[in-house]
N, C-alpha and C positions, 0 to 999 in steps of 0.2 A: 226723362233720364237726367240725372244730376250732372252738372258740369264742374269739372275740377280744374284748378289753375296750377300749372307745374312750372317750376324754375329749373333751368339746367345750367351747369357750369361747363364751359367749353374750353378746349385747347385746340389750337389749329396753326398750321403752317400756311400763311397767307400767300405764298409764292405764286400759286396757280390760280388765284381768285382775284376778281375785280372788286375787292372790298367786302364788307359784311352785307350791305343793303342790296335788295333786289335790283337788278338791272336787266332790261330786256335782252334776251338772246346771249347773255354773258354769264359765266359761272360765278356765283357769289356764295358766301358762307350761308346766307339765309336761304337761297334757292336749294342748296344741297341738303340743309337740315329739314326744310319743308318737304322735300321729296322723300327723305327717309321717314318722316312722320307719316306720310301718306302710305308708304309701304307697310309700316308697322301697325297703324290703326285703321287704315281704310278710309280715313277722313282727310279732307283738304283743310289743313290747319295753317293759320297765319301766325308767325312768331314776332315777338318784339324784343329788341336788343337793348342792353344798357349802354353800349358804346358803339358807334358806327365807325369801325376801323376802316381805313382807306385801302385801296388796292395795294397788295403786297405786304400789308402789315400783319403781324402775327399776334397770337393771344395765348396766354396761359390761364387766364381767369375771366374770360368773357361770360356774361350772364344773359340768358334769354328766358322768355316766358311765353306760355301759350295756354289757351283754354281747350279742354278736350272732354268729350263724353265717354272716352275710354275709361275702363275701370282697372287698367293695368297699374300695378304699384310702381313707385318711383324706381326701384331697383331694376324692374323689367324694362323701363324706358332707357335706362343706361345700357343694359345688355343688348336690347333690341336695336336701338339706334346705332350703336357701334357696329352691329352686324351689317347694317345697310350703308353706313357712311363710308366715304373714301378714307384711306389710311392716313391722310393728312388732316383729318378732323376727328376729334374724339370728345365724347361726353364723359366728363370726369365724375359728375354727381348730379342727382335730381332730388328736388324737394317739393312737397305740396306747400303752396303758399295761399294766403288769403286772396279772394277774388279782387278785392279793392287795392291790392298791393301792386305798384308800378315799379318794375325793376330799373327803369331809367330815372324817373322822378324821385323814387325812394332812396336812390344812392346819395351818400354824403360826400363821397370822393372817388376818384379813379386814380390808379397808379400805373405809370408807364416806365419802362426801361428802354434806353437807346444804347446799343452796343457798337463801339468803335474799335476796330482792330488797328492798334497803333504800331504798325510794323511795316518795314519796307517790302516784305515778302507776303504775298497773298496766302490765304488759307482755303484750299479747295473744300475742306470739310465744313467750314464755317461761313462760306461766301454768301449763302442765302439768308444769313441771320445777323450780319454785321456790315458796317461800312468801313472800308479800309482807308486809313490816313497814314501816309508814309512819314511825314514830318513829325518830329518829337513834340508832344503836347505838354504844356506846362499846366499841370493839374491845380497847382496852388493858385495861379492866376485865374483859371477857369472857375474854381470854387469861390474865389472872391467875387467874380461877376455873378455867380449863382445867387449870392446873398441878395442882390437887387431884385430878384424875381419873387422873393417871399412876401407873403401878406396879401392883402386885398388891394388891388389896383387895376388900372386900365391897361390891358395887354394887347391892344389893337395892333400894334406894330408887328406882333408875331403871327398875325393871321395873314394867310395868302390873299384871301378875298372874303368879304363878309356877305355879299348879296343882300337881298331884301328881308330875309327871315331873321337875321341876327341884329337885334337892336342894342343889346347890352354887351359891351366888351370887357366889363369888369369881372375878373376872376380872382379866386382866393387860392394861392399856392401855399400848401402846408410844408412841403419839402422840395428842395432842388439842390442836388449835390452830385459831384463826380467822384467815382471810386475806381480803383485800379486793381485788376486781377491778372497778373502776368502781363501779357501784351494786350489785354482787353481793357478798355476804358468804358465804364458804364455810367451813363447819366440816368439818375433816378429822380422822378418828379411825381408829386402827389398834389392834386388840386380838386376843387369841387367839380369843375368841368373844364373843357378845353375848346378853344376856338379852332377853326379849320387850319390844319397843318401847324398848329401852335408848337407842338413838341419838336417837329422836324426843323422848323425855322429857328427855334431856340437853339437846337444843337448846331445848326449851320453857323449861327453867330458865335456860339461858344467855341467852336473849332477855330474860327478866325482869331478869337482871343487867345486860345491855347497855342496857336502858331505864331503869335506876335504880329498878326496882320490887323488887329484891332485892339485898342486899349480898353481897360475896364471903364474909363470915363466915356468912351464912345458907346459902349454897351448901355450904360446908364442913359445916355442921350437918346438912344433908340427907344427905350422904354418910355421916356418922357415925351417923345414926339407923337406917340399914339397915331401913327400913320400906317394903315394896313399895307403889308408887303415890304416894309422897310427892313425888317430882320431877314436873315438868311445868309447864304443861299440855302434852299430847302434841302435837307439831308435826305438820302434815299430811303424809301419805305422799308426796305429789307432789314434795316437795323432796329426797327421799332417793334416793341412788344407790349401789349396790354397785360400787365401782371395780375391785377385784381381790381374788383369793384367792391367798395366798402359800404356797408349798411349799418344803421344804428344797432341792429341785432342780427345774429346769424339767420340766414335764409331758413324759412320754415317755422321759426319761433312765433311769427305773427299769426299763424293759422288759428 
């Protein structure tokens, strides 16, 4: 029986999950999706993700892939998996891809948004998807600091911890900027890949810049120091969302 490789585009509210990756006895996005695949196909299928989002982090454009002997068409995977998945996880699209295509290694960049509610009053309807900062943020100064993040450089200072597996801390940031939409301040960043907690530590440092607790020169010094854990404090996970994973060509075109 022929084996087909499928890629899925996922959207999820990460509030109730301990991240994307499997963890023993804990609910994760991967465990929920693999359980739904078993119900739909009758096979135990292991999935692979393009980005390992942390506990409490959300996604609008996560990409996962898996191999299957099922002959179900992509549209049926979308409909069938959404039937079995919890309401806080949804499959937005499915594509047949080449067996050799790796959704993680094949990605050229990942894009994240971090949402900051810049208001003295909390927002019950948005509390699971943003981080509230009561003090007025200076976006001009924050965007000046953002310029220092762009390009190819060592961003070790923005990693919480590296461990033994991460040897290279050089990353290429294509975009880093702050935007304002009403009382919501949105940090948008695109890079080839990210270090552990890099975005949340970056946001923590930028908030300090925006509140006048750190200068732009101090922010530059953090980058130049290349010391893990130096940036921060780590912003809460609830404000972070994986917007999309970018590839050289649209998914499915390499089949």
